[in-house]
N, C-alpha and C positions, 0 to 999 in steps of 0.2 A: 628311666629307673640303674637301681644297676646292672650290672651283666652275670651271674652266676654259671662262671663254664660245668661245675663239676653240678650243680645241681641240673642243670635243664640237661646234663646226657646223663644222669639217672634217669631222672623225667620222658626220656626220649625211650632208653631201653625197658621200663613200663608200660609205654605209652603202644614204643616200636620194636616187640624184646623178634621175630622175626631179621629184624634187622642189626642184633646184636653184634658176633661178628665188626661188622661193617663197623658200629656205635662206635665199639671198642679199638679201634685197629687207627682210624682215622688219626691222626694231627688236629687239635682246633687253633688255630690259631689269632691271634688278634693282627693284622696290617693297617696303616694308614696310605698304603696302596692303593688300595682300592674303599668304592663309595661305597655300599651296600655289603655282599658276600660275595663266594664263588667260592668253587673248588679244582683242586689240579687230575685229581681220584687219590690222590695220598693227601693230601692237608688240606683241610676246610676253613677260610679263610671267613673272615670279619670284622670290616669296620666296626671301634668297638662305639665312636660319638653313634654313628647309624642305627646299631644292636640297643646301646642306651635310651635309644627314643624311642620304643616299641614296648607294650606291653608283652608278660609273661608268655602269654600264647603265640602271641609276634614273635616273638624270638624263639621259645620251640617250632613254630611253622617256619622258620627262617632256618635250622638246620635239619630240621624234618626235610625236606624242602631240596639242601645240596646232600642229603643223606643216598635222594634215593635218583642223584644224579649218580649218583659212582655207585653202588647194588645193582640198577637198571645197566649198568654200564652205558650211558650215554654220551658218556665220553667223544670212545674206540666206535659206537654204533656211528657215531656220522660221518664218520670218513665217506667220502661217496655221496651224501647228500648238501642238498642246500640250507646250508648253514645256518638259514634265517626260517623254517618254513620248520628244521630241524626242531630248534632251539623254541618255537612259538608251539611244536605237539608234545614236547618232552614237558614245557612249560607246564601249557593249559589241564593233561589229562593231573601230572601229581597235586597240582595245585587241586585244579577239581579232587582227587583222591582223599588228603590234608582238609577238606572244607566238612569231606564229609564228615568226617574223623571229626569235628569240632573245633578244627582251628582256622584262626580267619585271615584270609588275603591277604597281604601287607599293600601297603598301598603304591600302585602302577604295575600289582603282577597279571600274567596270564589267568584270565577268564574269560574263560570262554565252558554255558556248563552242559553245552552238549559231548561235550568229550570225555563225560562223566562215561559212558558207552561207548569209547573206544581204550584199544594200550595205542601209547606213543608207536606203535611202527602203522598203525591206522592212518591213527590221528596224519599222520605226517604224509599219504597215502592220499588220503580226499585233500589235507590243503596243498598237494601238488599235482591234483587231476585239474578244481578248482584254478589254480593259477597259468596249464596248461591250458586253457579253454578262456579264460580271459586272456591267455597272450596270442590265443589265436585272434578272434574274436575281435584284439587292435593292431593284428596284421593284417588284416580282411581290408579292416576302414584304412591303413596306410598306405598300398597296394590301391587302392581303389580311391584316394589321392596321388600318387602317385603315375597311374593311370595317365590321370586332365592331367598334366602336368606336365609328364611327356610327349601328349599331341598338341599341345601348346609348343612345345621346343620344334617340333617337326617341323611349326612355320617360319622358324627363323635360317640363317642362312646355316648351312653346313659349314663350315668354314669356319665361320666364325662361333660357332658352337662350340669345333676343337677349340681349340686355345682357351675358351671359359672357361672348359672340360679341364680343360692341365692345371692352369688356374685354382680350378673350386676342386680337385686333387688333393693342389697342394698345400690350402691353404687349411683341408680341414685335418688331413699326416698332421700339420703344428698342432692346430686346434684338442687329435685326440693324444697325441704326445705330452701337453698341456698340462689336460685332463687326466692324463693318466697315473700320471704323480698326485697329483690330491685323490682318488680313489683310493691307491694304497694307501694315504694315511689313515682314512676315514671308511677303506672298508669291516674295520673289524664292528666303529662303533654302529653298523647295519643293520650288521647282525643279531647285536646285543637287545633282546626286547625283552622288556619284563622286569620284574626287582633282580633280579643277580646277574651279574656279571658270567659272559662265559670266554673273554677273553684267554682266558687260561690253558681253555679246552686245544688248537691248536699245539703248544709248547706241550700236551703232557702226550700227543699222536706221538711227536716227531720223538720224543725221551726214550716215549714205549717202545720206539721201529728201532732204535740207537741201544735198549739195553737187549733187544730181540737179534738183532745183529752180532755182539755182545757174545752174547751164549751164544750163540749159533758155533763167532769163531774160536770159544774158551772151547767149549764144546772139540774140538777140530784139534784145538792142542793135546788135550790131554787126552786123547786116543793118544795119542805120538807119544805117550810116559807109559815109563815101569807100571805094568801092571801094582804092585806094589802102593805104589807113594800117589796110582789112580781109584786105588779100594782107599790110602787116609785119607784121600780132599775127600773123595763123596762120603765122605763118614763123618767128619767131621761141617759141614757144611747139608748132612742130613736134614733131619731136624729143620732147620731153616727154613730147606726147598721141599719138605713138604707142610712149612706152614700156607709158603708163597700155593703152592697149587689148592688148599685147598680151597684160598680163601677168588683162585681162581675160579673152581670149578660153581659155590659157591653163589655169583656170580652169573656166572655162565645158566645155571637154572634159575633167579630170576630174570634177567630179558629173556631162557625161554621160556618162563610161565605165561611173562606176560603180565603187565601192572594190577588191573582189575584184579588177575585170580590169588594174586600175593599179600597181594591188601587183604583179600578175607580172608584167605588162610592165614595173617599175623590175628585176624579180633578170630577162628578160634586157636591161635596159642593162648591169647593174652588172657581168653574165657579158663584156660587148663590151668595156667599159670596161677591164676589166685585159687579155684577148686586144688591142685596140689600144695602152697599155700596154706589154702586150710584147715584143709586134711593132717597135716606138715604140723601144725601150730595144735593141731589137735592132740597129735600121740606124743606130742608132749607133754599135755596136759591131763591128757587125760589117762586112769585107773584101771589096768585088767583087776576083777576079779570072779569068777565065774563066766557070766555072761557079761562082765564089760564095765558092767554099775558097782562107781563106786555106794553104796545103799549105805554104808553108817557115814555121808555126806562129805565135802572138801568145803568152808572156809574160802571165802578166795580174800587178797592182801591186795590193795592198793588199786579196790574202785577207784576213785576221784570221783570226777562230778567233769562231764562236757557242753558245748553250746548246743538245745536242743534241734538234732534233729531235721523233726517234723515240728507244725503248732501246732500242740496238742490241745492248748485251751479252745479253738477252729474245733477242733478233730471232734470233739466227744461229746456224746450229747448229755446234754441234762435234764437231772431227774426231777428237779421240779423248776417251777420257771418261773427269774425274783425281777413280778411284776408289784403294781398297787391294790392285783387281789390277794396277792399273797403275803402283803403288813397291812391290813384291813383285817386278813383274817388273826394277824399277829396282837391287835392294838384292843382294848376294855375302857368302856366309856367310867373316867373319876370323874368326879368330882361334877360333871356335867358336860366335862373334855376327852378327846381320843382321845388315852395316852398305847405310845404302843411298846411294846413289851422289846427289853433289851435281851437279844440272844441274839446268837452266831450265826447267819443265814447256810440253808444247806451246800451242800458242794455236790456234782455226781459223781457217781461211784462204779467203779474199773474193776473188772477181776482182767490179772494179768498173767498168759501161759507163758515157762518160757524155756526153750528146747534145748535140751541139758543132753540130747543125743551125744556120739560118736565122734559124730564128724560136725559136732560144734566147739570151735575151738574156747582156749579159757581165757585170750584174746576179744574174743566173741561173744562169749558171752558176759563179761563185763561190760558193751560195748550195750548190752540190754540191759543191766541192772543203770546205768547210765543213763538212759532215756527212760526204767519206768525210776530213774528219783527227780525229770524231769517233767512226770506226770503225773505222780504224788502233789510238784505246787498248784494242779487244778484241780486235782479230784483228792475222793478217798479210792484208798487202793490195798484188793486182797494182794498177795501172790502167789503163786501152784507154779512145781516144776513138774517136766516128761520126757519119757521115751519113751518107753514102752511098756510104763504104766503112770499115771496118775499124784505127785507123791503131797497132795496134802495143797490146800490153803495158809498162809500167815497172812496177817492182816497186818497192813504198815502202817505209818504213824509220822512215822524222822527217818529224813536222809536214812541216819544213821542207823536204821531199824536192817539197811538196805547190807552196809554192810558188817553187820551180825549177824549175819545168810549161813547158813547150809546148805551144800548143791551137791543136789547125787548123781557125779555122772557120766558116760559113758555110756553101752548100749548103745539098740538099733527105736527107731523114732514110728510111734504112733499115733496118725493123727483124729483119726475114733478114736479115743483114749481123751483123747487133748480137746476136739469140741462136745464130750460125752461128760466133763469134768465141770462141765460153765452151768451157772445158779439157772433156771428158765426165765426168774426178771432182773437178774440184771440188765444194763440201759446201754453198757461199754463193754464188749466184748477183746480183746486184746491178745493175739497171737504173733510172741518175737519167732521166727527160726530162718533156717538160713534151706527152709524150701528140697531139702535133699529127700524124700520121700511121695508115696503114692498119697492120693487128697482123700479127705474122708468121707466116703460112701455116700450121707446122707448130706441134705440143703441145710446148714445153719450161717440166717442172716444171721446180721445187725453184726459179723465178727471181722473186726481186721486185723489182716496178716502186714504185719514189717515183715519181709522178707532182703537178709542182708546177704547183699550178692548181688549175680546176674542171672540166678538162678529163678523161670516163670513160670508160676503154676497158674491155678485156672479150678478154685474151690468154686462147692455151688452154693451160690450167693456168696454175701456179705463183702469188702474189699480189699483191695489188697497196696501191701506200698511199698516199691522195691526200694533199698537202701544201696546204689548203685554202685560198680564193681569199680567205678575213680571211687565212689565218697569210701568204698572198705578201705582203697590202699590208700589214706590220709586217716583213717581209722589207725589200722597197722603200720602208719609211718607214725604216727601219734606216739604210739606203744613203748615202740622202741624207740621212740626219744627221750620217753620221759625214762622209760628202765635206762637209758646209756647215763644220763644224767644225773639221779639216785644211783647210780654206781661209781661216779668219780669223788 
């Protein structure tokens, strides 16, 4: 699969708005020097061949994983810690959180389900305690073995033992010297656990120490210069220094807040952004007239068509059964034979109410109407609009009828008015809405509530179908892309 870095960055910004500044400021760079991916806190490196073998969701997982290492300062918090355990702790926690967000862990990634209950620091302490306990058990076993060996050795001659000890000591030192060179080469590989490399971390830590030392020295030099020159230099670099300061403060905030709480806040932020987008589009498309309702109606252009979001053929209840009994009722005896009358088979009927209140954007309303066209393929349809009033039903016979409709846009939302507008005997009752209003007081059964967005509603009776935030973002993206294509 090809890799579109700009597309991945946009999707990361949508999925993780909390990390927006980190995603926007870090450099994404292809490199064949690493096998998979990694970061030094400034640059996010990835191997194009490795990334090309992954699905889109796996690619997003890879970059989100590295962004988390940067945002939570995992690199610099590794100082003074067992690097191998810190690697496992950080990877396991962020992988568990990304997995909870619906991103698939790539092959080789650290997957510890219980890590979802810990922050990185807590997980590290847990792993460290387990390691110490294991070392203590090993030490006790070794001590028993050593005591047994010492008892046997005391039976030998002291002079012979002294010479043997000298010889053993020399051989052991030689072996350690030889092994030391091997460990220095393989030590970094031992700390790399999981799908990505942390080999850049040590260099990043040393680089940061060097930069901090240079800043201290520069500050000392500036103090010895004239006040006028000192003021000019501060002014020239003021904006850049302020930007760095904000980035450091933000990362420190994430690290202090912890991984779990930050991911929780990100979900809240995602929902808030979606609601703001809906309100923004609504404010652009609605027209104020008295109570905010455009009573004379507005005709929408370029409604278009779309792939059904719902399998309406299965969902809509049949008003008449297509079975043998119906066939016999429509047959007549002629010349000693049953002959069937040729007529169109009956279709189910549906009444559809469209929420056209101020919180529903023109873009969202168009997507309501695209689904209405899909329903029209499977049912007889009457469509009506409501906000704080019901504006009557219009019977639709073909998709062009929807394109020619006018809509009263704006105002509040009253679901009591909506459910009261349905005909009693209509088998299929459908409401398209964003769900932003109080539910009706009475119980109304056989109503299908199609809610666009993440608003959770609980009406008395009926069935609720949520078109999720992710699906809704795709619809907005499609609308924007269509608009761009038409403007070219």
